C-alpha positions in Angstrom: 0.0 0.0 0.0 1.2 3.5 -0.9 -0.3 6.6 0.5 0.6 9.9 -1.0 -0.2 12.6 1.6 -0.6 16.2 0.9 -1.0 18.8 3.7 -3.9 21.0 2.6 -5.9 24.0 3.7 -8.8 22.7 1.7 -9.6 19.8 -0.6 -12.6 18.5 -2.5 -13.6 15.6 -4.7 -16.2 16.1 -7.3 -18.0 13.3 -9.2 -20.5 14.0 -11.9 -20.7 17.7 -10.8 -21.5 16.9 -7.2 -19.2 17.1 -4.2 -18.5 13.6 -2.9 -16.1 14.6 0.0 -14.3 17.7 1.1 -12.2 19.3 3.7 -13.5 22.8 4.5 -11.1 25.7 4.1 -10.9 26.2 7.9 -7.3 25.2 8.7 -5.1 22.3 8.1 -6.1 18.9 6.8 -4.6 16.0 4.9 -5.4 14.6 1.4 -4.5 10.9 1.3 -4.2 9.4 -2.2 -4.3 5.6 -1.5 -2.9 2.9 -3.9 -3.2 -0.8 -3.2 -1.1 -3.6 -4.6 -1.8 -7.4 -4.7 -0.1 -8.4 -1.4 -1.8 -5.8 0.8 -4.2 -6.8 3.5 -6.4 -5.3 6.3 -3.6 -5.4 8.8 -1.4 -3.2 6.6 -4.3 -0.8 6.0 -4.6 -0.4 9.7 -0.9 0.2 10.2 -0.9 2.8 7.4 -3.8 4.6 8.9 -2.0 4.7 12.3 1.1 6.0 10.6 -0.8 8.7 8.7 -2.8 9.8 11.8 0.4 10.2 13.9 2.6 11.6 11.1 4.0 15.0 12.3 3.7 17.1 9.1 1.3 19.8 10.2 2.4 23.2 11.6 4.6 23.1 14.7 5.4 19.4 14.0 1.9 18.4 15.0 0.1 15.3 13.8 -3.5 15.1 12.6 -4.1 13.2 15.8 -2.9 16.2 17.9 -5.5 18.6 16.4 -8.2 16.4 15.0 -7.3 17.4 11.5 -9.7 16.2 8.8 -8.5 13.7 6.2 -9.8 13.2 2.7 -9.2 9.7 1.4 -9.1 9.1 -2.4 -8.4 5.8 -4.1 -5.4 6.2 -6.6 -4.4 3.0 -8.4 -1.9 5.1 -10.5 0.4 5.2 -7.5 1.5 1.7 -8.7 2.3 2.8 -12.3 5.4 1.1 -13.7 7.1 3.6 -16.0 10.5 1.8 -16.4 10.0 0.7 -20.0 8.5 2.7 -22.9 6.1 5.6 -22.7 3.0 3.8 -21.7 2.7 3.0 -17.9 1.9 -0.5 -16.8 -0.7 -1.0 -14.1 0.2 -4.6 -13.3 1.3 -3.8 -9.7 -2.1 -2.2 -8.9 -4.5 -4.5 -7.2 -7.8 -5.2 -9.0 -11.0 -3.6 -7.7 -12.1 -6.7 -5.8 -8.9 -6.4 -3.7 -8.4 -2.7 -3.7 -11.8 -1.3 -2.9 -12.3 -3.1 0.5 -8.7 -2.2 1.5 -9.2 1.5 0.8 -12.5 1.3 2.8 -10.5 -0.5 5.6 -7.9 2.3 5.6 -10.6 5.0 5.9 -12.5 2.9 8.6 -9.2 2.5 10.6 -8.7 6.2 10.5 -12.2 6.8 11.8 -11.6 4.2 14.6 -8.6 6.3 15.6 -10.8 9.4 15.9 -10.1 11.0 12.5 -12.8 13.0 10.7 -12.7 11.3 7.3 -14.3 12.1 4.0 -13.8 10.0 0.9 -13.9 10.0 -2.9 -15.9 7.4 -4.9 -13.9 4.3 -5.7 -13.6 3.7 -9.4 -15.3 6.9 -10.4 -13.8 9.6 -12.6 -13.0 12.2 -9.9 -11.9 15.8 -10.1 -9.8 16.5 -7.0 -9.3 20.1 -6.1 -6.9 21.1 -3.4 -4.9 23.9 -1.9 -1.5 22.3 -0.9 -0.2 23.9 2.2 3.6 24.5 2.3 3.6 22.7 -0.1 4.1 19.5 1.8 3.8 16.1 0.0 5.0 12.8 1.5 4.9 9.2 0.2 4.1 6.7 3.0 5.1 3.1 2.6 5.8 0.4 5.2 
């Protein structure tokens, strides 16, 4: 599992012209783009959620857990693009929907269980993601 985290002051996912999830522009939050590969499982999703919730990348080296910062979780299979050969990425390392969707849900649920206010995109939908990156701060989480 890979989670590309961006510190944001606001973020929104729009699907078919309607807002599916958003972080209001009221302070700091995190946008978490989540990619799943074939060997991932629920235990890893829980560990990644804990890592994200406690990651000290907000102002004054605070974690989302310290201030209850909102998190917008968006599925992102393209995080497993293989671009080594040629000009067309391969998506072979990305897990199929039957594996990935439940694990992205498990990741969001694990964050909620930790106390995080979580919004989500729509798995498999064409999403427009709008964000104001704060810093900018962007970190790739892997275990």
